[in-house]
N, C-alpha and C positions, 0 to 999 in steps of 0.2 A: 493491232495497237500500233500506233508510230512511236518512235523514242521519246519524241518531246511529249507525246500523250502520257506514255508510260511514266516519265520522270514526273510530270504533272499528279497523276494519280499516285505515286510514291509519295511526295510531299504533302498532297492532301491527306492521304491517309495517316502519316505521322503526325499532321497538325490536328486533326480529328483526336486522334489518340491522346495527345498531350492536354486536349481541351476537355477531356473526359466523356468524349462521345464515343459509344458502342455502335458498331455497324454489324449487323449480320444478314446473311443470304437465307430467304425461306420462298422454295419454289419457284426461282428466279425474279424474286421480289428482293428490294432493299429495305430493311428496317432500321431505323435510326433512334436510339434514345440517347439523349442529351440533356445536361442540365439548363434550367431555365435561362434565357438571354444569350446563350452561348453561341449557338447557329445563327449568325446575321444573313441578309439576303446574299451578300456576296458569297458566302461560304455555301449557301445553299443552292443557289445556281452553281457553282461548280459541283456539288454532290450530284445534281440531277443531269449535268452534263456527262458527267462520267459514270452514271449509274450502271451501265452494262459493265464498263470495264471492273468497277468496284465488285460486280457480284461475281464476276469469272474470278478475280484475286480471291475474295473470300472464300468460294467454292474450292479451290486448289491452294488453300493458305498454309502458312507455316504451322499453325496450331494443329491442323490434322496430321502434318508429317511428325512433329515433334510428340505429339499425341500418341500417334501410333507406337511409336518407339519406347515410351514411358508405360504405356500397357503390356508391352513384352517384359518388361522389367517386372512385372506383377505376377507373371506367370512362373516366377523362380523363387521358391521359398528361402528367406534368410532369416538368420536369428539376428543379425545387426547389419547395419547400412553405415557407409562412410557419412562424414558431414559435407556440406557444401563449404567451398572457400569463404563465403560470408558467414555461415556458423562457424569455421575455425577461427577467423578473425575475434569473433566473440567468444568462443570457448576457452582459448588460452588465457587471456587476462582474467576472466572470471575463474578459471581453475586456480590459478596463481593469487588470487584474492577472493576465497569464497565468500566473505562478508560485504563486499561491494553490491551496491543496488544500482549502478551506472547503466546497467544493459536492461534495465526494466521499463516497460510501455505501460503507463498508468492513465485511466480515463475516468472521470466523473460525470453521472448522469442523474438530473433531476427527474423523478416520477409524481405525478400529481395524480389525484385521485385515488380511489378505490385500488388496493394492489393485494392480490393472493400470493403470500410469501411462498408457502409450498410449491405452489405452479412455477415460481421463478426459480425456486432452487432447484426442480425438477429439470427445467429448461436449461440451467448451467449443464446440468448432467448430460441431457440430450445432446448440446452442441459438443461436449467432450466427447461423447460417442461417436459423433459425426467427423470430427477432426482429429485424426490420429497425432497430431502434433502436439496436442495437450496432454496426450498419453503416452509421450516420447521421453524416455530417460536417457541421460548422456553418461559416459564411461569411458573406458579404454579397452582395448583388445590388440594385442602383439605390438604394444607401444604407440598406437594410432587411438585418437579419439573415434569414438563410433557412437551411433544412436541406434537405440532399440525401442519398439513399440509394444506397450503392454496392452492386453485384450480388454482390460477393464482396471479403473481408478477409482478410490473413494474423492467424493467432494462434499463440502458442507459448506452452505452460504454463511459465513460470519455475519452477526447482529450487533447492532449498537444503537444507543438512544432509549428513549425518546430525549432528545436534546438539541441545541442549536448546532448548526454545523458550519465550520469555517474550512473553505477548501484550501487555505494555505497551510493547515495543521491536520495532516493525516495520520497522526500518531504512529502507532506501530503497525498500520496497514501494510505499507510499501518494506518490505523484509526479505533477507536474501531466501532464495529458493536452493532445496537439495536437488541438485541437477539430476541425480541419480534415483529421484523419488517423485514422478509425476502425480499429480499434473503440475504442470508448470502453469497455471491460472488460479487465482483467487479472487473471490466477490466478498463483499461488504455490503450489507444494507443498513444504511444509517437512517433511523427514523427521526423526522423533526417533528411532525406533528399527526394526527390521525390520517389526514391526506396529502401527506407530503413526506417523500422519502428522496434519500440520495443513493445512487448505487455506485460503488466504489468498485473497479476492476484493475486488476495488477497481471501482466504477463512478462515473460521473459523474450528479449528480442530474439534469442534461439529459436523460437516456434512462434513468433508474431511480429508482424510490421505496421506500419502507419496505414498501410493501404488494406490491411486485414480488417479495420473498424468496422466498415460498412458490412461487411461479410458475417462478421461476428454479431453485429447488432441485428441484421436482418434474420438470420438462424436464430437467435435467443428469442425474438418476437414471434416468430412462427413456432418455436416450440411452446413459449407461453400461450400460445392460443391453441395448442392441442394439435399440431400438424407434426405428422411424423417426419424424423430427420433420418436419412440413410447414410451410412457411412460412405465416404468419398474415397475412390482409388482409379486411376494413382494419385499420390501426393506429393509433398515436398521431396520426401526421402528418393523416390524413384527419380525426381527432377535433379537432387544433388548428385546421385552416380551417375547419370547420362551427362550431366555437365563436366564432371572429373574427367570422361573419357575424351581426350582432346587428340587421340590417334584417329578417331572416326573420321571419313571423307566432310562430311558437315563441318565438325568442329575445325577441321584443317583449312576450309575454306574461310571460315570467319577469322580464323587466326592470321591468315595470309593479308586479310584486309587492314588488321590492327598493326601487323608489321609495316606494312607499306605506310599506314597513316603515322606512325611513329618514328618513321626514319628521321635520324637526326638531321639539322640542317644547320651547317657553321655560320651561315650568314644571319642566323637568328639572335647571336648572342648581343646581352644588353649589358647595362649597368649591374653594379651589386646594389642588393637592397639591405636597408639597415635591419639588423637582427637586435635581439633584446641583450645587452651586455652584463646583466646581472644574474643570469641563470646559467648552470651548466647544463650540456647535451643531457638529455634523460630526465631532467627535472621539469616535468610538463606541468605549465601553468597556463589553462586557457581563459580567455577572458573575451569579451565582446564589446563592438561599438555600436551604436544604434543610430538610425535615422528614419524619419517618416516621411511620406508623401501624402499630400491630401488626397480625399477621396475624387476630386475633380480631375487630379492627373491621371489616376488609375481609369477612369471613365474615359478620358482622352486616348489612352494609350489601348483601351479595348477598341475603343471606335477605329483606332489606327488599323488597328490588326485584323477586324472584320474587312476594312476597305482594301487590304494588301495581303490577305489569306495567310496570317502570321498568328502566332499565340503570344499572350503576354509573356510567357515564359521566354521566348526566342527574343523578345526586345530586351528584357533584363538580361538574359544570358549576354546578348552582343554588347550591351553597355558594360558587363563584368569584364569581358574578353578584352575591349578595349582599354577599360582602367588599368587592366593588367599590364597591357603593352605599353601605355603611358607611365605608369609607375617604374617600371624595369627599363625602358629605352629599348624593348625589343619589337621585333617586326612581325610577331606571332604569338600566341597564346594557348596553350593547352588545359583545357578546363573537364573536369569530371562532373557529372551528374546521374542521380539515379533514375533507372527505369524499371518500372513493373514488368516481370516478364511473363505474368500469368497468362494473359491473354494469348501470346503466341505460343503457348504450351499447352493449350488447352485445360488449365487450371484456374479459371476465372473465379470458380466458386471455392477456389482452397485456401485457407489460412495456413500463414507461413512465412518466412522470411525469403520472401519471391522476388528480392530486389536486386539488381545488378547495376554497379557503377560503369559508365561508358563516358567516353571522350570526344570532345571536339578540338579540332585544331585550327583555329581561326588566325590569317594574317591579314593585317589593315593595309598593305601593299596593292597597288594594282597591277594590270598587265601590259607589258610593252611599254612600260614607262609611263604609264597613265594613272592617274591619281584614282583612288577606289571612292565610289560614291557611298553615301550611306545606303541608299538604295541596294546596290551591289554587296555591300557588306552584309546586309539584313538577309538577301537571297541566299548569300554565303553560308550563314549560320542555319538557314533553313535547310538547305542541301546536307550540311554536316550533320544536323540533327537527325534528319531522315535517314541518312545512312547509318549513323550510331545505332538508332533503334533497330534497324533491319540486321544489325550483328550483335544485337543485346544479349544474346546466350553464351558469348565465350567469356570466361571468367576474368573479371578485372585483374586480379592478382597475377594471372598469367600474362595479360598484356604487358602489366609492368615490369615482370622479372625478365620477359622477352625483350623488351626495349633497355631495360637499364642492363642487359648483357652488352649492349654494343656502344656503350657510353660510359665516361666517368661522371657516376651520377653526383657526385659533390661538385662538380664544376658546371655540370650541365642536368639537371634534374628533369624528369620527364613530365610532372605535372606541376602547372605553374599554380592551381588553386581549385576549389570545389565549390559547387552551385548546387542549390536545393529551392523549389519554387512551391509553395502552396496557393492555390487560387481559392477565391472566395466559394467557387461552387464544387469545392472537394465534396465528394460524397458523404453524405451524414447518415443520421439513423433513417430507415425507411417511413417512420411517422412520428407522432407527436408522444410517444409513450417514453422513450429515451431521450430528453433534452439535455444536450451536452452543457457542462457547466464550465465556464471560461475559469482558468486559474493559470498561473505563472508554471510552466512545466519545464523540467529541467530537461537540457538537449544532451543527447548521445554525444560520446566522445568524437573529437575530431576522427575522420577515416585515416586509418593508419597508412603509410605510405612510406616505403623505403626512399622514394625521391620526389618529393615536394620541395618547390623552390618557396613557398610562403606559408603552407599548412594553414591556410586560411579558408574557409567557407562563408560563402555569400548565401543567406538564407533571405528568401523573399517572400512574405507572408500577405496576402490580400486578407483583410478584415472588414469589416461593415465601416466605411466613411474613412478609411486610411490604407496605406500599404506600409507594413513595417520591413525596413531593410537592416539587416543585421550581419555583422562580419564577426565570425567565431575565429579567434586566432591561439595558435601555439605560440606564446610570448618566447621559447626558445629561438623561434625562427624569424619573428616578425614582431617589430616595434610597435607600441600603443600609436607613436606618432604616425608611422606608416600605416597603420591600421585605419585610423581616421581618415587622413589623405585618400586611401580607396574606397572607403565607403561614401567621403563626399565627391569623388570624381564620378562614382556610379550613379548617385543621386542626381548630379548635374548632367552625365551623358543621357540618362534616361529621358530627360524632357529635350533635349537635342536632337537626338535621334528621331522623334517623331515631329519636329517643326518643319524638314525640309530634308525630303529622301534624294534630291539632286546634288546635295551638297557635298563637296569632298570631305572625306575624313580628317584631313590635315586642319582643316579650318575648325574643327571643334574643340582643338585645345593646343597649348604649345607642344606638349610631351608627343602627342600625336602627329602634329606637324614636323618634328624631328624623326619620327619613326617613318613617315609616310613619304617624306622628302618635299611637301607641298605646305603652303601657307596659305 
């Protein structure tokens, strides 16, 4: 495989992963599982072109190497396990405020037709038996937080009704968990009528994340249908222990990548950004600003991505990084985004907080004094995303702490902002038994970062007929006016990026013209 082919295969694999496409090698053949409409002719042609290389990569993949190390950890009996850094970030504020429900993840599902309630309750118990995270309790040992798995826990499905159901009024369903007493999962069946029910599911982010939903629903349906669910091992606790050992050669190699990526660049400093004058530091007040793109624009972006072997998330991320550079008069932007680490650790069927935050560092300036074009910038984003995914097992907190040690974070923060994308093709229930009920869901608190310039997160959510762009902000660090300017710039740049890929970036806005030095 030539170096050019290797790069193309790396970027193709990353693009497919972000689109929700799963590849697996079976007896020398390549199997592709993809959401409907995601793989267009251009992408399919690339998959066929690099079929042999993809099979080789999958046969000798990261998942096998990491999975082998995780299985070794299961061979040593332990009473308790360390928390992952993601779990620690959730555990400490939850412990400090036991009554908060900010870290809960709640789902509502409509069930039409005849329902066997006892079978459903037993299906919950089977899922809890399969996924040890639900049987995990959290406490302290030697002054450090730890997690311990219980062999069995009691579970009862709550019941309500018959009565009308309003998804905006959940009553006492979402209430604090006792972290020391699992399961950290509850369910309630609200009966609306003889053949209409709503299933409410609530779990804690310590043992569950958004990517866990399709796994949970698939296993719940399998158990409801009478299929046997066997316990999974290794699981999230082994991954947490493995990820925390930064001294291993594997982690040291990953750490060197992030150290190099986050080396400070004195030339990138820009202007100050207005902060909120009315709040003292520590008085966190999160607000959001929303905009919407029409469905036709989303369709145009998808067509553009199929033509240029990109993903929609890469286009929105490119617009966001450019908007941050435009906002602060900086020649680069560092943005964090979440990556599901299950597949690369052999944990695709595991429920748990198995998402890590990784970073891209994108500069709008060209090389050798030549202006950077839209095409080059999008290719730069694709390459950065690919490398970030390949190094995604290194803990985010460790990246930030190492980078912060080499700079004055008050004057030169490490991260400019955060980004989260949910496509319309995100996995849903495996069939029509559990139909999602749309409701206004509370977002999790902003990702804590000891060195964030804006403490803002751009959330892009594709919905039928539109794309919702929302910037969540910490108003101690960014004013509402600045936040509105940021989301408006992103909205403008998204359409500009797909209009002409050969246009210099400096011609997209006055702010970028100043950064790139071209007009």
